[in-house]
PyMOL Python script that loads the backbone (N, CA, C, O; Angstrom):
from pymol import cmd

cmd.read_pdbstr("""\
ATOM      1  N   MET A   1     -40.364  -8.960   8.245  1.00  0.00           N
ATOM      2  CA  MET A   1     -41.736  -7.944   7.787  1.00  0.00           C
ATOM      3  C   MET A   1     -41.794  -6.888   8.885  1.00  0.00           C
ATOM      4  O   MET A   1     -41.502  -7.219  10.034  1.00  0.00           O
ATOM      5  N   SER A   2     -42.148  -5.660   8.605  1.00  0.00           N
ATOM      6  CA  SER A   2     -42.184  -4.506   9.321  1.00  0.00           C
ATOM      7  C   SER A   2     -43.585  -4.224   9.466  1.00  0.00           C
ATOM      8  O   SER A   2     -44.394  -4.599   8.618  1.00  0.00           O
ATOM      9  N   ASN A   3     -43.997  -3.422  10.754  1.00  0.00           N
ATOM     10  CA  ASN A   3     -45.182  -3.084  11.086  1.00  0.00           C
ATOM     11  C   ASN A   3     -45.564  -1.708  10.763  1.00  0.00           C
ATOM     12  O   ASN A   3     -46.522  -1.164  11.311  1.00  0.00           O
ATOM     13  N   THR A   4     -44.814  -1.124   9.863  1.00  0.00           N
ATOM     14  CA  THR A   4     -44.711   0.479   9.707  1.00  0.00           C
ATOM     15  C   THR A   4     -45.825   0.488   8.603  1.00  0.00           C
ATOM     16  O   THR A   4     -45.903  -0.167   7.564  1.00  0.00           O
ATOM     17  N   ILE A   5     -46.680   1.447   9.155  1.00  0.00           N
ATOM     18  CA  ILE A   5     -47.763   1.997   8.398  1.00  0.00           C
ATOM     19  C   ILE A   5     -47.543   3.208   7.425  1.00  0.00           C
ATOM     20  O   ILE A   5     -47.100   4.247   7.914  1.00  0.00           O
ATOM     21  N   HIS A   6     -47.796   3.155   6.200  1.00  0.00           N
ATOM     22  CA  HIS A   6     -47.305   4.322   5.237  1.00  0.00           C
ATOM     23  C   HIS A   6     -48.629   5.091   5.144  1.00  0.00           C
ATOM     24  O   HIS A   6     -49.709   4.505   5.207  1.00  0.00           O
ATOM     25  N   PHE A   7     -48.511   6.501   4.985  1.00  0.00           N
ATOM     26  CA  PHE A   7     -49.399   7.344   4.741  1.00  0.00           C
ATOM     27  C   PHE A   7     -49.191   8.196   3.341  1.00  0.00           C
ATOM     28  O   PHE A   7     -48.655   9.304   3.328  1.00  0.00           O
ATOM     29  N   PRO A   8     -49.633   7.603   2.303  1.00  0.00           N
ATOM     30  CA  PRO A   8     -49.174   8.312   1.051  1.00  0.00           C
ATOM     31  C   PRO A   8     -50.138   9.401   0.589  1.00  0.00           C
ATOM     32  O   PRO A   8     -49.974  10.014  -0.466  1.00  0.00           O
ATOM     33  N   ILE A   9     -51.236   9.629   1.499  1.00  0.00           N
ATOM     34  CA  ILE A   9     -51.928  10.859   1.160  1.00  0.00           C
ATOM     35  C   ILE A   9     -51.826  11.934   2.271  1.00  0.00           C
ATOM     36  O   ILE A   9     -52.251  11.878   3.424  1.00  0.00           O
ATOM     37  N   VAL A  10     -51.201  12.863   1.681  1.00  0.00           N
ATOM     38  CA  VAL A  10     -51.017  14.148   2.787  1.00  0.00           C
ATOM     39  C   VAL A  10     -52.016  15.441   2.293  1.00  0.00           C
ATOM     40  O   VAL A  10     -52.117  15.890   1.151  1.00  0.00           O
ATOM     41  N   VAL A  11     -52.670  15.862   3.442  1.00  0.00           N
ATOM     42  CA  VAL A  11     -53.510  17.004   2.976  1.00  0.00           C
ATOM     43  C   VAL A  11     -53.062  18.269   3.568  1.00  0.00           C
ATOM     44  O   VAL A  11     -53.093  18.117   4.789  1.00  0.00           O
ATOM     45  N   GLN A  12     -52.681  19.387   3.280  1.00  0.00           N
ATOM     46  CA  GLN A  12     -52.088  20.380   3.941  1.00  0.00           C
ATOM     47  C   GLN A  12     -53.232  21.455   4.377  1.00  0.00           C
ATOM     48  O   GLN A  12     -54.277  21.631   3.751  1.00  0.00           O
ATOM     49  N   CYS A  13     -52.861  22.117   5.517  1.00  0.00           N
ATOM     50  CA  CYS A  13     -54.218  22.936   6.043  1.00  0.00           C
ATOM     51  C   CYS A  13     -54.412  24.148   5.093  1.00  0.00           C
ATOM     52  O   CYS A  13     -53.418  24.826   4.833  1.00  0.00           O
ATOM     53  N   PRO A  14     -55.499  24.442   4.607  1.00  0.00           N
ATOM     54  CA  PRO A  14     -55.549  25.656   3.688  1.00  0.00           C
ATOM     55  C   PRO A  14     -55.428  27.218   4.411  1.00  0.00           C
ATOM     56  O   PRO A  14     -55.504  28.301   3.830  1.00  0.00           O
ATOM     57  N   TRP A  15     -55.232  26.979   5.766  1.00  0.00           N
ATOM     58  CA  TRP A  15     -55.001  28.276   6.240  1.00  0.00           C
ATOM     59  C   TRP A  15     -53.472  28.631   6.239  1.00  0.00           C
ATOM     60  O   TRP A  15     -53.024  29.626   5.670  1.00  0.00           O
ATOM     61  N   CYS A  16     -52.791  27.812   6.863  1.00  0.00           N
ATOM     62  CA  CYS A  16     -50.999  28.045   6.915  1.00  0.00           C
ATOM     63  C   CYS A  16     -50.299  27.327   6.106  1.00  0.00           C
ATOM     64  O   CYS A  16     -49.096  27.569   6.009  1.00  0.00           O
ATOM     65  N   GLU A  17     -50.861  26.337   5.384  1.00  0.00           N
ATOM     66  CA  GLU A  17     -50.097  25.351   4.517  1.00  0.00           C
ATOM     67  C   GLU A  17     -48.976  24.718   4.929  1.00  0.00           C
ATOM     68  O   GLU A  17     -48.035  24.434   4.188  1.00  0.00           O
ATOM     69  N   LYS A  18     -49.061  24.428   6.387  1.00  0.00           N
ATOM     70  CA  LYS A  18     -47.918  23.876   6.895  1.00  0.00           C
ATOM     71  C   LYS A  18     -48.285  22.593   7.856  1.00  0.00           C
ATOM     72  O   LYS A  18     -47.524  21.645   8.050  1.00  0.00           O
ATOM     73  N   GLY A  19     -49.547  22.740   8.396  1.00  0.00           N
ATOM     74  CA  GLY A  19     -49.947  21.563   9.188  1.00  0.00           C
ATOM     75  C   GLY A  19     -50.466  20.530   8.080  1.00  0.00           C
ATOM     76  O   GLY A  19     -50.850  20.816   6.946  1.00  0.00           O
ATOM     77  N   GLU A  20     -50.391  19.264   8.667  1.00  0.00           N
ATOM     78  CA  GLU A  20     -50.973  18.004   7.603  1.00  0.00           C
ATOM     79  C   GLU A  20     -51.790  17.157   8.385  1.00  0.00           C
ATOM     80  O   GLU A  20     -51.643  16.932   9.586  1.00  0.00           O
ATOM     81  N   THR A  21     -52.767  16.644   7.541  1.00  0.00           N
ATOM     82  CA  THR A  21     -53.388  15.333   7.991  1.00  0.00           C
ATOM     83  C   THR A  21     -53.399  14.482   7.055  1.00  0.00           C
ATOM     84  O   THR A  21     -53.815  14.753   5.928  1.00  0.00           O
ATOM     85  N   LEU A  22     -52.813  13.014   7.496  1.00  0.00           N
ATOM     86  CA  LEU A  22     -52.366  12.187   6.590  1.00  0.00           C
ATOM     87  C   LEU A  22     -53.288  10.953   6.651  1.00  0.00           C
ATOM     88  O   LEU A  22     -53.758  10.685   7.757  1.00  0.00           O
ATOM     89  N   ALA A  23     -53.603  10.179   5.618  1.00  0.00           N
ATOM     90  CA  ALA A  23     -54.199   8.944   5.356  1.00  0.00           C
ATOM     91  C   ALA A  23     -53.696   7.962   4.678  1.00  0.00           C
ATOM     92  O   ALA A  23     -52.876   8.249   3.806  1.00  0.00           O
ATOM     93  N   ASP A  24     -53.977   6.863   4.852  1.00  0.00           N
ATOM     94  CA  ASP A  24     -53.478   5.559   4.155  1.00  0.00           C
ATOM     95  C   ASP A  24     -54.048   5.379   2.736  1.00  0.00           C
ATOM     96  O   ASP A  24     -53.295   5.087   1.808  1.00  0.00           O
ATOM     97  N   LYS A  25     -55.311   5.544   2.568  1.00  0.00           N
ATOM     98  CA  LYS A  25     -56.185   5.316   1.279  1.00  0.00           C
ATOM     99  C   LYS A  25     -57.205   6.241   1.138  1.00  0.00           C
ATOM    100  O   LYS A  25     -57.634   6.870   2.106  1.00  0.00           O
ATOM    101  N   PRO A  26     -57.681   6.392  -0.127  1.00  0.00           N
ATOM    102  CA  PRO A  26     -58.834   7.483  -0.295  1.00  0.00           C
ATOM    103  C   PRO A  26     -60.262   6.557   0.458  1.00  0.00           C
ATOM    104  O   PRO A  26     -60.272   5.328   0.540  1.00  0.00           O
ATOM    105  N   ALA A  27     -61.174   7.287   0.855  1.00  0.00           N
ATOM    106  CA  ALA A  27     -62.271   6.617   1.682  1.00  0.00           C
ATOM    107  C   ALA A  27     -63.458   7.736   1.481  1.00  0.00           C
ATOM    108  O   ALA A  27     -63.311   8.931   1.223  1.00  0.00           O
ATOM    109  N   ASP A  28     -64.546   7.082   1.654  1.00  0.00           N
ATOM    110  CA  ASP A  28     -65.728   7.836   1.161  1.00  0.00           C
ATOM    111  C   ASP A  28     -66.124   8.353   2.790  1.00  0.00           C
ATOM    112  O   ASP A  28     -66.929   7.728   3.481  1.00  0.00           O
ATOM    113  N   ILE A  29     -65.462   9.507   3.224  1.00  0.00           N
ATOM    114  CA  ILE A  29     -65.543  10.028   4.683  1.00  0.00           C
ATOM    115  C   ILE A  29     -65.236  11.572   4.454  1.00  0.00           C
ATOM    116  O   ILE A  29     -64.590  12.044   3.519  1.00  0.00           O
ATOM    117  N   LYS A  30     -65.831  12.257   5.498  1.00  0.00           N
ATOM    118  CA  LYS A  30     -65.697  13.755   5.615  1.00  0.00           C
ATOM    119  C   LYS A  30     -65.120  13.861   7.040  1.00  0.00           C
ATOM    120  O   LYS A  30     -65.575  13.137   7.925  1.00  0.00           O
ATOM    121  N   ILE A  31     -64.270  14.619   7.253  1.00  0.00           N
ATOM    122  CA  ILE A  31     -63.851  14.900   8.629  1.00  0.00           C
ATOM    123  C   ILE A  31     -63.517  16.317   8.780  1.00  0.00           C
ATOM    124  O   ILE A  31     -63.287  17.035   7.807  1.00  0.00           O
ATOM    125  N   SER A  32     -63.486  16.767  10.118  1.00  0.00           N
ATOM    126  CA  SER A  32     -63.169  18.145  10.534  1.00  0.00           C
ATOM    127  C   SER A  32     -61.676  17.856  11.151  1.00  0.00           C
ATOM    128  O   SER A  32     -61.415  16.896  11.876  1.00  0.00           O
ATOM    129  N   CYS A  33     -60.806  18.798  10.759  1.00  0.00           N
ATOM    130  CA  CYS A  33     -59.604  18.674  11.503  1.00  0.00           C
ATOM    131  C   CYS A  33     -59.072  20.023  12.255  1.00  0.00           C
ATOM    132  O   CYS A  33     -59.563  21.111  11.956  1.00  0.00           O
ATOM    133  N   GLN A  34     -58.242  19.931  13.058  1.00  0.00           N
ATOM    134  CA  GLN A  34     -57.788  21.038  13.680  1.00  0.00           C
ATOM    135  C   GLN A  34     -56.257  21.184  13.503  1.00  0.00           C
ATOM    136  O   GLN A  34     -55.535  20.439  14.166  1.00  0.00           O
ATOM    137  N   CYS A  35     -55.779  21.971  12.769  1.00  0.00           N
ATOM    138  CA  CYS A  35     -54.282  22.069  12.452  1.00  0.00           C
ATOM    139  C   CYS A  35     -53.386  22.169  13.518  1.00  0.00           C
ATOM    140  O   CYS A  35     -53.474  23.013  14.409  1.00  0.00           O
ATOM    141  N   PRO A  36     -52.456  21.242  13.424  1.00  0.00           N
ATOM    142  CA  PRO A  36     -51.436  20.960  14.608  1.00  0.00           C
ATOM    143  C   PRO A  36     -50.495  22.365  14.754  1.00  0.00           C
ATOM    144  O   PRO A  36     -50.005  22.699  15.832  1.00  0.00           O
ATOM    145  N   ARG A  37     -50.325  23.115  13.531  1.00  0.00           N
ATOM    146  CA  ARG A  37     -49.676  24.294  13.628  1.00  0.00           C
ATOM    147  C   ARG A  37     -50.050  25.634  14.086  1.00  0.00           C
ATOM    148  O   ARG A  37     -49.520  26.347  14.939  1.00  0.00           O
ATOM    149  N   CYS A  38     -51.212  25.852  13.241  1.00  0.00           N
ATOM    150  CA  CYS A  38     -52.208  27.109  13.518  1.00  0.00           C
ATOM    151  C   CYS A  38     -53.208  27.165  14.399  1.00  0.00           C
ATOM    152  O   CYS A  38     -53.593  28.179  14.980  1.00  0.00           O
ATOM    153  N   GLY A  39     -53.680  25.963  14.514  1.00  0.00           N
ATOM    154  CA  GLY A  39     -54.791  25.759  15.511  1.00  0.00           C
ATOM    155  C   GLY A  39     -56.317  26.124  14.804  1.00  0.00           C
ATOM    156  O   GLY A  39     -57.353  26.114  15.468  1.00  0.00           O
ATOM    157  N   ARG A  40     -56.274  26.405  13.535  1.00  0.00           N
ATOM    158  CA  ARG A  40     -57.393  26.601  13.056  1.00  0.00           C
ATOM    159  C   ARG A  40     -58.136  25.139  12.290  1.00  0.00           C
ATOM    160  O   ARG A  40     -57.565  24.088  12.000  1.00  0.00           O
ATOM    161  N   ILE A  41     -59.453  25.473  12.115  1.00  0.00           N
ATOM    162  CA  ILE A  41     -60.371  24.421  11.603  1.00  0.00           C
ATOM    163  C   ILE A  41     -60.591  24.112  10.262  1.00  0.00           C
ATOM    164  O   ILE A  41     -61.124  25.013   9.614  1.00  0.00           O
ATOM    165  N   TYR A  42     -60.270  22.868   9.550  1.00  0.00           N
ATOM    166  CA  TYR A  42     -60.752  22.744   8.319  1.00  0.00           C
ATOM    167  C   TYR A  42     -61.531  21.578   7.972  1.00  0.00           C
ATOM    168  O   TYR A  42     -61.701  20.772   8.886  1.00  0.00           O
ATOM    169  N   HIS A  43     -62.110  21.280   6.689  1.00  0.00           N
ATOM    170  CA  HIS A  43     -62.870  20.111   6.413  1.00  0.00           C
ATOM    171  C   HIS A  43     -62.047  19.303   5.232  1.00  0.00           C
ATOM    172  O   HIS A  43     -61.678  19.854   4.195  1.00  0.00           O
ATOM    173  N   VAL A  44     -61.840  18.055   5.515  1.00  0.00           N
ATOM    174  CA  VAL A  44     -61.348  17.227   4.498  1.00  0.00           C
ATOM    175  C   VAL A  44     -62.361  16.184   3.921  1.00  0.00           C
ATOM    176  O   VAL A  44     -63.023  15.431   4.636  1.00  0.00           O
ATOM    177  N   ASP A  45     -62.417  16.217   2.543  1.00  0.00           N
ATOM    178  CA  ASP A  45     -63.304  14.981   2.058  1.00  0.00           C
ATOM    179  C   ASP A  45     -62.389  13.896   1.355  1.00  0.00           C
ATOM    180  O   ASP A  45     -62.110  14.054   0.166  1.00  0.00           O
ATOM    181  N   PHE A  46     -61.924  12.820   2.040  1.00  0.00           N
ATOM    182  CA  PHE A  46     -61.235  12.197   1.629  1.00  0.00           C
ATOM    183  C   PHE A  46     -61.642  11.279   0.157  1.00  0.00           C
ATOM    184  O   PHE A  46     -60.806  10.703  -0.540  1.00  0.00           O
ATOM    185  N   SER A  47     -62.870  11.309  -0.055  1.00  0.00           N
ATOM    186  CA  SER A  47     -63.205  10.684  -1.603  1.00  0.00           C
ATOM    187  C   SER A  47     -62.615  11.507  -2.726  1.00  0.00           C
ATOM    188  O   SER A  47     -62.108  10.998  -3.725  1.00  0.00           O
ATOM    189  N   THR A  48     -62.722  12.986  -2.479  1.00  0.00           N
ATOM    190  CA  THR A  48     -62.437  13.856  -3.641  1.00  0.00           C
ATOM    191  C   THR A  48     -61.030  14.621  -3.327  1.00  0.00           C
ATOM    192  O   THR A  48     -60.494  15.371  -4.143  1.00  0.00           O
ATOM    193  N   LEU A  49     -60.433  14.289  -1.858  1.00  0.00           N
ATOM    194  CA  LEU A  49     -59.191  15.122  -1.523  1.00  0.00           C
ATOM    195  C   LEU A  49     -59.346  16.529  -1.533  1.00  0.00           C
ATOM    196  O   LEU A  49     -58.401  17.261  -1.827  1.00  0.00           O
ATOM    197  N   LYS A  50     -60.657  17.040  -1.184  1.00  0.00           N
ATOM    198  CA  LYS A  50     -60.959  18.461  -1.378  1.00  0.00           C
ATOM    199  C   LYS A  50     -60.837  18.858  -0.179  1.00  0.00           C
ATOM    200  O   LYS A  50     -61.235  18.090   0.697  1.00  0.00           O
ATOM    201  N   VAL A  51     -60.142  20.416   0.287  1.00  0.00           N
ATOM    202  CA  VAL A  51     -60.027  20.683   1.584  1.00  0.00           C
ATOM    203  C   VAL A  51     -60.820  21.993   1.507  1.00  0.00           C
ATOM    204  O   VAL A  51     -60.656  22.674   0.495  1.00  0.00           O
ATOM    205  N   GLU A  52     -61.663  22.428   2.462  1.00  0.00           N
ATOM    206  CA  GLU A  52     -62.219  23.380   3.025  1.00  0.00           C
ATOM    207  C   GLU A  52     -62.040  24.282   4.131  1.00  0.00           C
ATOM    208  O   GLU A  52     -62.175  23.662   5.186  1.00  0.00           O
ATOM    209  N   LYS A  53     -61.743  25.729   4.338  1.00  0.00           N
ATOM    210  CA  LYS A  53     -61.574  26.444   5.589  1.00  0.00           C
ATOM    211  C   LYS A  53     -62.825  26.269   6.062  1.00  0.00           C
ATOM    212  O   LYS A  53     -63.819  26.210   5.339  1.00  0.00           O
ATOM    213  N   ALA A  54     -62.830  26.166   7.450  1.00  0.00           N
ATOM    214  CA  ALA A  54     -64.100  26.144   8.357  1.00  0.00           C
ATOM    215  C   ALA A  54     -63.871  27.140   9.511  1.00  0.00           C
ATOM    216  O   ALA A  54     -62.900  27.892   9.601  1.00  0.00           O
ATOM    217  N   ALA A  55     -64.841  27.049  10.338  1.00  0.00           N
ATOM    218  CA  ALA A  55     -64.813  27.933  11.656  1.00  0.00           C
ATOM    219  C   ALA A  55     -65.401  26.856  12.602  1.00  0.00           C
ATOM    220  O   ALA A  55     -66.118  25.941  12.197  1.00  0.00           O
ATOM    221  N   ALA A  56     -65.030  27.043  13.932  1.00  0.00           N
ATOM    222  CA  ALA A  56     -65.344  26.141  15.001  1.00  0.00           C
ATOM    223  C   ALA A  56     -66.709  26.766  15.445  1.00  0.00           C
ATOM    224  O   ALA A  56     -66.969  27.964  15.338  1.00  0.00           O
ATOM    225  N   ILE A  57     -67.634  25.719  16.005  1.00  0.00           N
ATOM    226  CA  ILE A  57     -68.809  26.288  16.541  1.00  0.00           C
ATOM    227  C   ILE A  57     -68.834  26.079  18.065  1.00  0.00           C
ATOM    228  O   ILE A  57     -68.362  25.023  18.487  1.00  0.00           O
ATOM    229  N   ARG A  58     -69.271  26.860  18.822  1.00  0.00           N
ATOM    230  CA  ARG A  58     -69.194  26.633  20.274  1.00  0.00           C
ATOM    231  C   ARG A  58     -70.456  25.732  20.555  1.00  0.00           C
ATOM    232  O   ARG A  58     -71.564  25.876  20.040  1.00  0.00           O
ATOM    233  N   ARG A  59     -70.082  24.791  21.456  1.00  0.00           N
ATOM    234  CA  ARG A  59     -71.300  23.706  21.978  1.00  0.00           C
ATOM    235  C   ARG A  59     -71.998  24.478  22.988  1.00  0.00           C
ATOM    236  O   ARG A  59     -71.419  25.270  23.732  1.00  0.00           O
ATOM    237  N   LYS A  60     -73.386  24.217  23.014  1.00  0.00           N
ATOM    238  CA  LYS A  60     -74.244  24.756  24.062  1.00  0.00           C
ATOM    239  C   LYS A  60     -74.284  23.830  25.374  1.00  0.00           C
ATOM    240  O   LYS A  60     -74.433  22.609  25.326  1.00  0.00           O
ATOM    241  N   ARG A  61     -74.158  24.446  26.343  1.00  0.00           N
ATOM    242  CA  ARG A  61     -73.862  23.561  27.717  1.00  0.00           C
ATOM    243  C   ARG A  61     -75.199  23.655  28.226  1.00  0.00           C
ATOM    244  O   ARG A  61     -75.798  24.727  28.144  1.00  0.00           O
ATOM    245  N   GLY A  62     -75.737  22.625  28.751  1.00  0.00           N
ATOM    246  CA  GLY A  62     -77.103  22.510  29.515  1.00  0.00           C
ATOM    247  C   GLY A  62     -78.260  22.644  28.669  1.00  0.00           C
ATOM    248  O   GLY A  62     -78.083  22.614  27.451  1.00  0.00           O
ATOM    249  N   ALA A  63     -79.479  22.795  29.163  1.00  0.00           N
ATOM    250  CA  ALA A  63     -80.586  22.674  28.052  1.00  0.00           C
ATOM    251  C   ALA A  63     -81.546  24.099  28.213  1.00  0.00           C
ATOM    252  O   ALA A  63     -82.505  24.286  27.464  1.00  0.00           O
TER     253      ALA A  63
END
""", "prot")
cmd.dss("prot")
cmd.show_as("cartoon", "prot")
cmd.util.cbc("prot")
cmd.orient("prot")
């Protein structure tokens, strides 16, 4: 018996269409990803497998 995990769901980056985000099953979750190829940000809804372009927001430091 193998401990290999299979990721049948592959979502491509909407910017460059080369970077990928992998999932093992659909879930009721939304995440933000940074493409490993082009470095741009996108949102993935794993319940509908919808992908949207997004922009990073700078965090404010201090009060």
